[in-house]
N, C-alpha and C positions, 0 to 999 in steps of 0.2 A: 666451796668444797675443800679447798686447801690440800692437806696432806693425803686425803683419801680420794682425791680426784682421779678419774680414769685417764683423762687426757691431760697432757702437760699444759695445754692452753688454759685449763681450769685449775691447774695446780701450780707447777713450777713457774709458768710464764704469766700467771694471772695478773700480777702487778704491772706487767708491761702492756697488756691489752684489755685491762678491765673496762675501759670506756666503750669497748666494742659491744658490751652487753646491752648498751642502749640501742643497738641496731640489730643484733642477731640472736638475742636470747629468746626464749619462749615468751617472756614478759614483753619484749619489744614487738614481737610479731602480733601478740594479742592487742597491744596498745595501738599499733598501726592499723589493725583491722577496725578497732573502735573508731579511730580517726576517719577512715574512709566511709564507714557507715554514717557517721554524724555529718560529715561534710556533704554527703549525698542527700541526706535529709534536708539540710539547709539549702542546698542547690535546688532541690525540687520546690521548696517553699517559695523560692524567689522566681520561679518560672511561671509565666502566664499560661503556659501550655498545660501545666499540671493544675487544672483549675479546681480540683476537689480537695487539694491540700491548702489549708489556710496559711496566710503569711505569718511568720513567726516574729514576735516582737524583738526589739533590740536586747532586752533583758533575757529573753528566752534563748537567743543566739549566744549570749554571753554565758548562760548556764550550760549550754551544750559545749561550748569551747572549754569550759572549766572541767567537764568530764574528761576531756582529752588531756588538758594541761596538768591536772591533778591526779591522773591515773596512777595508782600505786600498787604495791604488792597485794594488798587486800583485795583490790578490784580484780587483779589477775587471778587470784586464788578463787574468787567467786565464779569467774568464767570457767575455770577448770572444774569447779564443783558442778556447775550446770552441764558441762560436757560429759560428766559421769553418767548423766541421764540421757542426753541427746545423742551421745556417741558421734557427735559432729562438731568440730571445733568452730566453724564459722557460725553455725546456727546458735551455738552457745553464746557467741558474742552478740548476736541479734537479741536473744532473750535477756541477756545482761542489760543491754541498753533499754529495752522495754521495761525492765524492772525499775531502772533509774527514772525513766519518764513517768512511771506510775505514781511516783512520789511528788510530782511537780504539776505545774499548769500545762505541761505538755502531754499529759496522760491521753488526751484525745487524738494525738497524732502518732501514737506508738505503733499502730498498724502500718504506718508508712515506712517504718524502719525496714531496710532490705527490700524495698519495693522494686520490682522488675530486675532484681539482681540474682545472678548465680554466684556461687561461692568464689569462683575464679575472678569475677569482677572485683571482688574485695581483695582477694589474695594477690593478684598480679600487681595491683596498685600499691599494696602494702609492701611487697618485696621490692618494687622499684624504688619507693621512697627510702626504704631501709638501706638498700644498696647505694643509692645516690648519696645519702647522708654519710654513710660510712666511708665512701671513697673521698668525698669532698672534705670531711672533717677529721678523718683518722688516717686513711692510707696516704693521700697526697701530702699532708704535712710531714709524715714519716719519710716518704720518698724524697721530698724536697730537703729534709734534714740531712739525708745522706749525700745528696747532690751538692748541697752547699758546703758540707765538710770536705768533699773532694775538691770543690772549687778553691777553697782556702788553701788546702795542701798543694794543689797544682800551682797556685800563685807563689807560694813560698819556695817551691822547687823548680820554677820555670827555667832557671838558668843552670841547674845542677846537671852536668853531663852524666849520661848513663850508657853503659855498654848494652846495646840491644841484643836480643837473642832470638833468632829465627830457627825453628827446628831444634831449639836447645843449644845452638852453636853461636859463637860470637858473630855479631853482625854490625852493620854501620851504626855508630853511636847516635843517640838521641838525647833528650833531656827527660828527667823524671817527671817534671811538670807537664810536658807535652803528652807523655804516656797516660798520665792521670786524666788529662783533658779529653783524651779519646773516649774514656768512659763517661765523663761528664756530658759530652756531646751526644753520645748514644742514649744516655738516660733522658736527656732533655727532649730528644726527638719523640720518645715514647710518651713522655708527659704531654707534649703538644698534641699528639694524636689522641690522647685520652680526653683532652678538652673538646674535641670535635664529636665525641660519641653522644648518642641520644639514649635516653632512658625511656623506653616505650611503655605505654599502658593501653589497655582496652577496657571498654565498659559497654558491652553490647549483648549481654544475656547468655542464655543456656548454650547456644551453638553459634553465637556471633551474628545473629540475623535479626535481632530485635523482635522476636516472635510475640512474646507476651506484651511487650511495649505497645505494639501496633493494635493488639486487641483492646488494651486499656484506653489508649489515646491515638487513634488512627490519624488524626490531623497533625500530631506533633512532629517536629523535625528532630527525630531521635538521634540521627547521626550527628547533627550540629550540637545538640545538647551533650552528647557523649564527648565530643571533641573539646567543647568548652570546659567541661568538668575536669577532664584529664589534664588539660593545659593549665587550668587554675591550680592544680596540684603541683605544677612545675615539671610535668612530664610531657613527652611527645605522644600524640594520639596515634594509635595504630587502628586504621579504619576497617581492616579486613583480616578477620581471625576465625578460628574455630571456637570451641568453648574456652580455650586458653590462648593467651598471648604466646606466639610461637617461640619466644626466647632467643631469637636470632641476635638481638642486641646484647643479650647476656654473653653469648659466645664471642661476639665482637669485643666486648669489654674484657672478658677473661683472656682472650688472646693477647691483648695489649699488656695485661698484667703478667702473663706468662713470658712475653718477650722482655719486659722489664726485669722480671725475676731471673731470666736466663743471662741477661747482661750482668746482673749482680753476681750470679754464680761465676761467670768469667772473671769478674773483678775480684771476688773473694779468693779464687785460686791464684790469680796473679799476685795479689797482696801476700798470700801465703808463701809463694815462691820468692818474692822480694825479701821477705823476712828471713826465709831460709838462707838466702844468699848474703845476708847482712846489709842489704841496701837500706832496710829499716831496722832500727833498734826498738825493742819493746820496753816500755816503762812498766813498773809494777807498783801496786799499793802495798803499804806496810802490812806484813802478815800474810800476804798472798803466797800460795804454794803452787809451783808449776808442775811438779811431779811428786808422787808419794814416796819415791825412792831415790830420785836424782835431784839433789838440792840445787844444782846449777841451772836447771831448765826453766825457761819461760815459754810456754806454748802459745801458739797463735789461735787460742780457743775461740775467740769471738768470730773470726772469719770462718772457722770450721763449723761453729754453731749456725752461722748464717747460711752456709752452704747446705747443711742438713735441712734447715727449715724451708729454704727455697725449693729443695727437691720435693718435700711433702706438699707445699703449696701448689707447685706445678702439677703434681700428680692429681691432686683434687681438681684443679682448674681444667686440666686436660679432660678428665672424665666428665665434669659438668658441661664443658663446651660441646662435647660430642653427644652426650646423653640428652641434654635439655632441648636440643633442636628436633628431637624425634618423639612423636606421640602418635599412637594408633588412631586412625580416623579422626573423629572430632575431639577425642582426648582419652588418655588413660591416666592412671594415678601415679605412674612411676616418677613423674617430676616432683610430686609433693615431698617425698622423702629426700630426693636429691637436693632440692632447694634449701633444705634445712642445714646443708653442709657448706653453704657459701661462706658463712662466718668463719668456719674452720680454715678454709682456703685463704681468706684474707688475713685471718689472725696469724697464721704461720708466716705469711709474707711480711707482716709488720714486725713480728719477732725477728725475722731475718734482717730487716732494715735496721732495727735498733742494735742488733748484734754487730753489724758492719760499722755502724757509727761508733760503738764502743771500741771496736778494733782500731778505727782511725784516731780516736782520742788517746790511744795508749802507744802510739808509735812516733818515732822521730827519724827523719832521714839522716843517714851517715854518709856525708859527702866524701869523707876520707876513704871509706871502703870503695866507693864508686870510682874515685880517681885512681886508687891502687889497681883496681881491676882493669881500667882503661889503659893504664901504663904497661900492662902485661899483654896487651892485645894490639900491637902495632900492625899486625897483618890486616886489620880492617881498613887500613888506608889503601890497600890494593885496589879497591873500587875507585877511589879518587884518582889514583895514578893511571889506571887503564882508561878511565874516561877522558882524561886530559890527552893521553896518547892518541886515542881514537879521534878526538877533536882535531888533532894535528896531522891526521892522515897516516899514522903509524900502522903498518900491516900487522895483523895477528896480535894486537895489543892485549886483548883479553887472555889469549893463550900464554903470552910472555909473563904476565902477572900471575897466572895460575901456576906456571912452572916455578916461579920465584917464591910464591907464598905457601902453596899446598904442601903439608907434611913437614914444614920447616919451622924452626923457631925464628921469628922475626922480631927484632928490637929496633930501638931508635937508630942505632948506628948502621945496621944492615940496610934498612929501608932508605936512609939518607944517602948511603953510598950508591944504592941502586938509582935513586932519583938524580944524583949528581952525574951519573954516567949517561943520562938520557940526552938525546939531541932534540931539544924542544926550545921554544922561545924563552928568553930569560925571565919574562914576567911569570909565565906558567911555572917555570922551575922554582923561582923564588917563592911563589905561593905554596907549592907542594912541600918545599923544604921547611917552610914555617908551620906546616900543618902538624897537629898532634891528634891522637885519638880523642882527647877531651875537647878539642876545638872543632872537630869534624862533626858538627851537629846540624848543619843546614840552617833552616829557619825554625827549628823546633821551638825555641823560646817564644817566637811570635805566634806560633800556631796555638799556644795556650789560650789566646783570646777567642778562638773559635768555639771553645767549650762554654763560654760565658753566655748568660742570657742576653737576648737582643734588647 
């Protein structure tokens, strides 16, 4: 749609998420419906319990597979044309397949297409496969791309001392690499949880009870057949449903994505703050403009862009999580329209991930700025001094350091004079006198390793 697109995903950001159309476009949904219908036809033909459907030859199965593999825009358009008459999208897919079979040796089995199926048997499996594919092949690679960029930057800056800020105020120093690794660790936890999630599917008829199935073949083990079919598609069988798969697994998945998105939001805002404070310098491309009126500016637009898209993604995911788990009695149709927006939610998340990556690729840590800031914050050593005093049994150690540091300008000279006046063991005094804000970083550098993959 390009310049006339209504949504930025189909316009401005289309080049970034174009491959998502293989999973979430109308074309993709129709193709996956065709896949489920054909796979079920093949499954029945191989079942001894469906004795009235003949066994399909190897060449006939290959012919059916070709209908899936070579499904194109013309095929999708034909389905849409049929839908103009049927006013039913899944029935249009059934009629499309029957048309195709009419032209082949399979004309005699066309009445078996959609046998014992309700539309939701087809739809829920199609959406599960679309979602599973998009997460595994599109979202996870994008998420790992961001995490790996953070990992590299954390390694480069593992030993760079940084003045920490809690409540916006100067706090005990850390290292830049350790602070980046905090995010890496958080991201990787969510990715690990994502690996454990199941993509559920049901295949049990109009209200989930195999009613028509039992009338056709009362001796067949329909529950087992359903389970094997769903599992062969690479999904987890849900044995107990109404007409629809209840979508609880969708909510579980979306909540993981929301948590990942929210961590990214936190990351984007921290990177924005570090850039604002000069901890990171931004690089620019030749010809790039930062402001239409202020020539000196280089704005942190990538992290801001990411923040905006994370918000849109989470808004959609939050609505889908709460809406899709609720359906009146055995089903209503409200989930149908809602499900069509999954692609938008994931699309905005991927746009955000790529924006954050662009932001990371255009920054460079400024160690000189960090050291200058630390050298102006000698008061942060008050924590170290009062801790050593308390270790040595000094009464009111905290209060003494509070009186010494609060509201006063503390520099190298004043704090060393204070330390020199203390009556403490010589080893402790020597260690405190040797301390500077840039060396008071604990084991920050070592902690970077915790963010790395196991």
